[in-house]
N, C-alpha and C positions, 0 to 999 in steps of 0.2 A: 728459773728455767722456763716456766710457762710463759712469763712475760717476754722472754727472749724469742720464744717460738712465735708468739703472737706478732711481735714487731717484725720478725723476719717474713712472716706471711704477708703483713701489710706492705712491706717494702717490695716484695715479689709482685704482689697485685698491682701496686702503683706503677712499677717499671713495665709490667705487661700492658697495663692500660695506656701508658705513654707510648710504648712501642706500637700498639694497635692504632693509636691516634696518629702517630707521626710517620709510620713506615708502611702505610697501606699502598697498594699498587693501583694506579689510575689507568682507566681506558678513555679514549678520545672519541667524541662524536662531532663531526664538523660537516662542512658543505659536501664533502665526498660521501657522507652517509645519508644525506638528504636534508641537513639543516639549511635553512634559508640564508643564514649569514653567520660568519664566524665571530662577529661581535655580538655577545649575548648580554642583554640588559637585565633581565629578570627571569627567575625560575620559580615555579611552584608545582605542587603535585595535586592532581584532581582526586576526587573522592573515590574513583574506581582504580586509582593507582597509576594512571597515565601521567606523564610528565609534560609540563607546558613551558615553552621557552619563548621569550619575547626578544626579537632582534629588530634592527632598523628596517629590515625588509618584510617582516611578517611575524605571524604567531604560529609556532610549530608545536604540534601535539604528537608525542611519541608513545606508541603502545608496546614497546619492547622489540618490535621488528620493523615497523614502517612509521613514517611521518605523515600526518595530514596537516594541511596548511590553511591559514586565513590570511589573505592579503591585507597589507596596510597601505596600499597605494590610494585607496579612496576612504580613508578614515573619516567618519562623520563626527567632527569634533563639536563639543558644546562648551561655551565659555565657563570657566571655573576661577573667577577672579582672586579668590583667597589663597589658592594653592600655588606656591612658588617653587616647589621642589621638582625633582626629576621623576622618572618612571616609577609609578606605584601600581600594584595590581590587587584587585579585589574580585571575589566571586560571590554572587548573591544566591539566594535560595532558588532561583529559576535558572541556574546554570548560565548566567550571563557574566561575562568578563568585563570589568570596568578598568580602564587604563587611564590613569591621571598622569599628566605631563605638562608642567609649567603653564599654569592658568588655563588649562583646558582638560576635557575628558571625553573619551569615546567608549563605545560599548559594543561588544561582540557577543553573538549568540553562539555558545559552544555546541548546541544541539544541532544547529543547521549550518555551522561554520560560515556564518554571514554577518555583515554589519547590521546593527540596530540603527535604522535610518534616522529615527528622532528620539535620542536618549531622554530629552526633556519630558516626553510624554509618559515616561515610566516614573517620574518624580511626583510627589504629592503637591508640591508648590513650584511656582515658576521662577521666583527670584532666589535661586540656589546659588551660593558662592563657593561651597565645598561639600564633599560627601565622603563617607567612610562606611565600611562593612565590617562588623565585628566577627569574632570566630564562630558565632552561631548563625552566620549568614544574614544577619539583619542589617539593613541599610539605615544609616543616620545621615541626615542632610543638615547643612548649616545655612540658615537664611541670611538675607542681607542685613537684618538687624542683629545678627550673631546668635539667634535662637537655634538650639539644637533639637531636632525632631526625629523621632522614629518614623521612617517613611511608610512603614506598613501599618503600625498601630496608632500613630499620631501622638504617642507619649512625648512630652516636652521635658527636657532636663532643666530643672528649676535652679539656676545658678544663684548663689548667695553673694551679694555685693558684685553684681555683674559688672565686668570691666570691658568696655568696647575696644581698649587698646591691646588686649591680649588675643592671640589667634590660636584656635584649635589646630593641633598638628597631628594628633593620633587619638584613637579611641578603641577600646576593646572591653570585653565582658568576662568576668570570672563569677561563676555561679549566678547570683542575683544582683550583682553590683556592676555598674558601668563605670569605667575609669577613663576620664578625659584628660589628655596631656596637652598642655598649652606651651606656647613659644617662650613664656617667661620663666620656664622651669618649674611650674606648678602642675600638680595633678589634683583633679576634683573627683570625688566618688558620689555616685547617685544610685538610687534604687531603680533597677531596670524596668520594673512594672509601673511604678507611679511617677518616676522622674524626680522624686524628692532628694534634695541635697543631704549628703552625709558628712563629708569632711573635705578639707583641702590640705595637701602637703607640699612643702617647698624643697626643691633639690639644691638650690644655691641662692645667693643674694641677687638683688637686682643688677648690680654692677657687672657680675659674671654672666648674667643672663643676656646681656647685650651682645656678647661675643659668641653665643651659641644659639641664635635664633633661626639659623637658615633651614636646618633639617632635623626631623626627629623620626626615628623608626623604633617601634617597640615589638617585643616578642614575649609570649608567655613562657614561663618555665614549668617543668613538671610539677613543682610544688606550689603552683598557683601564685607566682610572683612575676615580676616584669624585669626584663633586661632592656634597657633603653640606650640607643646610640643617638647622641646629639652632635651636630656639627655646625661650625661657624666658618669664618674666613681664616683658613689655615690652622684651625684648632678643632680637635674632636675629643669627645669624651664618652666613656662607656659607664652607664649608671645602673645600679641594681636597686629596684624598689621593692621593699618588703611590705606586702599588703596587710600583714598582721601587726607589724610594729608601726606601719604608716610612715616609714622613713626611707630616705635615699642613702645609697652608699656609692662612692666613686671607686670603680675597680680598674679603670684604665684611662689615661690622659695622654694625648700625643699632639704633635704639631704637624700632622699630615692627615690626609683624607681617609676616613673610614666609610665603607659602602654599606654592606648588608650584614646584619647580625642574625644568627639562628641559634637555637638551644636544642640539644638532643634529649632523648629520653633519659639519658644518664646524667643529665645536668652539666653537659659539656657545651660551652659556647664557642661559636666560630664567628669571626668578623672578617670580611673580605677587605682588601686594601690594594693599593698600586703595586706592592711587592709581596705577592702571595696572600697568605691569610694568617690570622692570629687566633690561637686556641686558648680559651679560658676554662679552667676547671673551677666551676662555681662551688664545688664541694670543699676544695683545698686552697683555692686562690692561686693556683699555679698557672702561669702565663707563658706561652710558647709562640714564637712566630715561625711559620713555615714558608720559606721563600722558593723552594724547589719541590717538585713532585717526582716520584719514581713511576715511570710509565711501564706498561706491560712488557715492553721490549727490553727493560732493564736500564734504560737511560734516565738521566735526571733532567728535568725541564723546569725553567722558572719564568713566570709571567705575572701580570697583574689580573685581578679578578673583580668583576662588578658585583657578583651576586653569588649566593650559596643557598642550598636547600638540602635537607635531610628527608629521604623518603620513608615509607612505612616499614621497610625492611632494615632501616638503619644505614642505608647507603648514603654517601655524600656526593652531591652534585655541585660543581663549581662552573660558573659562567665567566669566561675570560674576555679580555679586551679584543683579542683578534685571533684566537686559536680554537674557538668552538667551546665545547663543553667537556669537562673532565669528570669521570665517575669512578668512585671507589666503593667497593663492597666491604662491610666489616668482616667478611669471611674470605677475603681474597688474598690473604697473606701467602707467602711462599710455601710454608709447611702446613697450611690448612687443608687437610683432607677429610676432616670429620663430616659426617652426615649433616645436612642442613635441615632446619625445621623453622621456616619462617611463614608468616601469614601472607598468602597471595590471593588475588581475586581474579576469576576468569573474566576476560574482557572480550566482548563480541566486537571483532574488528572488521568483519566483512560478511555480507550476505550475498550468496550467489543464486541466480536464476538461470537454469540451463547452462551452467558453467560460467556465466558472465556476472561480475560484481554489480550489485545494484548501486545506482548513483542517486543522490538526494534530488528530489523533484523531477527526475527524468521519468518520462511516461513509458509504460510497458503495456502493450495491448490496449492503448488509449487511456491508461490511468497511472498516476504516480503512486508507486508502492512505498517509497521511502521519503518521509518528510523531515526526519532528523538523522544524524549520523549514527552508524550502527551501535556504538556503545550506549546510546540513550534509548534504543528501540526496546519497547516492551510488548507491543502488539503489532501484528501484521495481518494483511488480508490479501488473498490470492483467488484468482478464478480457477475453474476446474482444469484448465489447460496448463496452468503454472504450477504443476505438481512435482517438478524436479528441482529440489532446493538443496543448498548446502550452506553450512554455517561455520565460520572460522573463528576460533578463539585463541587468544594469547594471554600471557600473564607477564607481570613485571618481575620475573625471576631473572635478573641480570647476572646473578651469581654463577649458577650452573643450570642453564636452560634445559639441558637434556634431563635433568633430575626433576622435571615437572610431571606431575601425575594428575590425571583427569578422571572423573567419573560422570557419566551422563545417564539421563533417563528420559524416555519419551512417553508422555501420557501416564505418568506415575507408575510405569512399569519397573522391572528390576533395574538396579544400577549396573552400568557396565564400566569397569575400570580399564583405562588404557594409558599407555606411556610410549615413549620412543623405543623402549626396550621390548614391549609386549605387542605393540601394533604400529609398525613403522608406516603403514599405509594410512593411518589416522593421525598419528603424532610424529612430527619430524624431529630431527636433532636440535632444532632451535626452540623446541617446546611449543610449537604451533599445532593446534588440533583442528582438523578439517572433518566435519561431520556431514556426510552426504546421505540424502533421502530421495529415492526415486519412485515414481508412480504412486505418489500418496493419494489415498482416496479422499473424497470430500468429507470434511468434518472439522472438528475443533481439536487442536493439538497444544500440548504444553511441553516444552523442552526445558529440562533442568540440568545445570552443569555446575560441578564443583572442581576446585583445583587445590593441589597441596604439593609441598616438597617432601612430604613424608607419606609413603604409600600406605602406612598403617593408621593414619589419622587424617580424616577430612572433617575439620571443625570450622571451616571458614564460611564465607558467604555463598549462598546458593543463587546462581544467576538464572532467572527464570525468563523464558520468552514464550509468549502465547501467540499462535497464529491460526488462521482460519483458511481452509480451502473450500470455497463456495461450490455448491452443486451447480450442474448446468441449469440454466433458467427453466428448462422444460420439466425438471424434476424438483424444483424448489417448492417450498410450501404454498406460495402464492399461485404458482403454476398448477400445482396439484388441485388447488381450489378451483381454478379456472377449468381444468380438465373435468373435474366432477360436475361443475355447472354445465359444461358443454354436453357431457354424457346425459345428464338429466334432461337437458333441452332436446338432445337428439332422440332420447326415448319418448319424450312427450310428442315431438314433431312426427316421429315414426308412427306413434299410435294415431295421431290425427290424420296423417296421410293414409294410413291403413283404413281408418274409419270412412274417410272420403272415398277411398278406392272401393271398399266394399259397398258403399252407398251407390256409387256409379255402376257397379256390376248389377246391383239389385235393380236399379232404375233401367239399365240396358236390357236386362232379362225381361223386365216388364214391358218395355217397348217392343222387344222381339216377340214376346208372347201376344201382345196386342196386334202386331203386324201379321203374325201367323194366324191368329183368329180371324183377322180381316181377310187374309188370303183364302182361308178355308170357307169363309162366308161367300167369297166370290166364286170359289170352285163349286160350292153347293148351288149357288144361284145359277151358274151357267152350265152345270152338268158335267159331262165327261170331258176328258181332255181334248178330243177331236172336235166336239161342239164348242169348246172353249176357244180353239183356234178360229173356228168359223165365225164365232160371235165377235172376236177381235177384228177380223177382216171386215165384218159388216159395219163396223164403226166408222168406216171411211165415208165422208159426206159425198164424195164424188161417185158417180155411177161407174161401175166397172162391168165388163163383159166376161164371158167364160173363156175368151181367147187366151191361150197360153203364149208366153213370151217366146222369142226365137231361141233356137238351140244355142247360138253364140252368146246371147244375153244370159241364158241359163247357165252356161259354163262360166261366165264372168262372175255371176252371183255365187255360184258354188265355190269357185276359187277364193273369192273374198271371204266367204263364210268359213271355209277351211282355215285360212290364214288367221282370222280372228280367234277361232276355236283353238288353234295351236298356241296362241299367245294369250290365252284367256286370263291366266293368273298374273300376267305382267301389266301392272297399272300404268307403265310408261309407254305401252304399245298404243299408238294413236294413228292419226291420218297420215302423217309424214312417213312413218315406217310402213304403213299399208300401201301407200302409193309406190314406195321403192320396191316392195315385195311384188306388186302387180306390174312392175316395169312401166309405170306411168308417172307423169308429174302430178302434183297436187291438184292443179286446176283441171287437168284431164280426168282425174278420178272423180272430182266433184261433179263435173258435167255429166259423166257417164252414169253415176249413181242417181243423180236427180232425174236423168232422162228415163232410167229403167224403173226406179223405185219411188220417185217423187219424195226422196228423203236424202239429207246430206250424209257424207261418210261418218260424221261424228255421231249422228243419230243411229246409223247403221250399226256402228260398233257398240254403242251403249245398249241398243235394243237387243243385240245378240247376247251381250253379257247378262242383261235382265232376264231374257227368256231362259238361259241356262240356270240362272239363280232361282227362277220360279220352279224349275224342275227339281232342284235340290231342296227347296222349301217344301215341296210336295212330299218328298221322301221322309222329312221330319227327323232325321238323325244328325243334323248339324245345326250349330248355332248361327245366328245372324253374322257375327264377327267372322266365323270360319267361312261362311258362304261369301261374305264380302271379299275376303282375302283370296278365295279360289277363283272368283270371277273378276278379279283385277280392280276392284274399287279400293280407293285409298283409305277409307275408313267405313265403319259400319253406319255411322250417321249419314255420310254421303250416299251410301247405298240405299239406306231407308228413304232418304229424300227423293232420290231418282226413282225408286220403285213406286213411291206413293204418287208422284207426278205423272208417271207413265200409265196410270190406271191399271196397275197389275200387268205390266209388260205390253206396251203398245207394239204391235208387230210392224215389220217393214212392209210398206205398201208400194207396189210398183205404180208408176205413173200411168193411170188409166187402165191398168191390167191387174188381175189377181195373179199372185205367184202360183207357180205350178205345184203339183202335188209332190214332185221330187224336191222342189225348193223348200216346201214346208217340212218335209221329212228330214232336211238337214238340221232343223231346229230340234 
C-alpha cells in the first residue's frame, strides 16, 4: 500500500511538473513596447536582474518598465580570426559586454551605454585570435600560437600534447577547475590557479568530430556538470558531460539546427530551434518538443526561436526570429493565485533633479552629475542649489508587479515600508517606487532600499546610494579658514590703523600746543590786543598817513568784510563768489581792492579768516582742527601753514592809507 501511494505521488508530481513546463502562459515584448527589433539574437540577465536583448538594430536593456538602448550602427569591431560562429555574448568583471560574431568582436560599456572605442587596449596581448569569459567573469584570451592565457592574472593553461589543429570553442570554470572544450570533441581540465593540466576526455571519435566542428555552446548544470550543444552541417547533437566520471553522454541527436541551450535550477534543459523549443528533463531523460505557445489572450502561437534565458525568478524568456520576446513566469498559470515569494532586487532606474531625469555626461550648472547609467550609480555629488532630488526604483517582478513591497531608509534612520496598496503616491500599480526629497540641507546622505514580494520578509539585497550636497562656497571649510584669516588680518590692520591714528592725534595736539605757545609768546611780546593791531599795521614798509579812506571805500571794505564773515566756515567761498556777491566782475574786484588795500582779494579773504582764527585761539577753548573748520580752512595742517607764514595774522593794509578805526573794529 505504501509503495502504491509513493508511486501515485511521484506520478502526480511528474504530471504537474510537465504541465508547469508545457502549459505556461506567455506575454510578448516587441517593438511596440520599446524593443529595437523583433528579430532577437541573444538574451542574458544582468547581475541586478535587468534583461539584455541583442537585436540587429541594437542592444536593449529592460528594467521591468522601460528600455534603455545601445546603438549598433557604429560598432567598433576588432578582428577575431579563430571565431567562426554566430553571435555570442560575454560580460566581464568591469560590466563590459563583449559581442563575438563571425571572426570579429566588439565591446560595449554597460555602465555608460557607449562603445569601447579600442577593445584591443583592454587585452593583455596584441595578437589575440579568440577570447572567452568564464562564469566568474574572468576573461581568457587565445594567442596566435594557440596559447590560452588569463587576461587578468596571466595564468597560462599548460596543454599536454598541444595540437595546433584543434580549435578552442568554449571555456568555463567549476570551483577551481577550468574546462576547455575543443572542436574535435575533446575537453581538457586545468587548475584555474596554476594552469596545470589535469585530464582530457573525448566525446566521440575523430570521424564523427569532422561533422560537428562548426559550433559549440556549453552551459553549467546545477549539479556542476555541463550540457553541450554541438552543431555541424545539417547535424546537431546535445551532449551531457559528467565532471565526476569525466565522461560524455549523448542525450539528443537530430538533423536540424539547434540554437541556444539553457538549464534551469531544477535541472530542466531547454534548447531553441526553428520550430519552437525542446525540453529535456535531465533527471528523468524525458524529452518534449514545444512548437506552439499559449499567449496571455488564450491564443496559440508557433514560431522559431534563436535564444532562451531563464531569469532569477525562474521565468523563461524566448527570443524569436521575427516576433520579439516571449516571457513566461513559473507562477503565471491560469489557476495560480497563491502568494508569491521570490527574490527581487531594487533597481535604480532614474535620478531626477528638480523633476528632470539626469542624463549621462550632460552638464547641470556647469558640471556633469552622472557618468554612468543609474543602475550602476553608487555615489553622487550636488551643489547647494541642487537639493530637490527624486529617485525611481523598479524590480524585475514580472509576475505580479503590484505585489512589490519596498522599504527605504535615509541616513540610517527608521525603515519606511511602502507598497501600491499603502502609498499610491510613492509606489504605482506597476511596482515602480518614486522617492522624492526636497530642500535637502548640505551634508552627506545614504539612501538604503530593499524590495520583496513578501511584506513580512525582506531578506534580499540592500541597494545603497550615497550622495553629498555641498555647502555654499562661502561656508565651506576652506572658506571658513579664509574668513578667519581675513578676520585676523582685519583685526591686525584695525589695531595698526588705530595706533597710527592715535599717533597722528598726539602729534597734531603737540603741533597745536606748540602753535598756541607761539601765539601766546607773540601776544605777550606785543601786549594788549589793541597794541597788537597797531603793531601789525606798523609792519608795513611803506609810509602811511593818518588820513582816513573815503566813506565810499569804507563802505566797500565793510561790505566785503561782512560777506567773508557770513561765509567764514565755507571753505569753497572764494574770489569768484565774493565778486558775484559784490555785483562786480573778478577783474573789477581785484583792481578795487588793490587800489584801496594794496592787497589782492585772495589775501583779503585769507587774512580775514586768519584774524578770526587768532581771536578764537586767544579764547583757548577750541582745538586747532575745530578752529580750522570754523574759519573755512580745508585742513588743520593748511591752516597752521597759513598762520605761520602770515606772522600771526598779517592785517589788510590799504594802499598808502591806514584803515579807519571802524574798519579795524570789523575785525
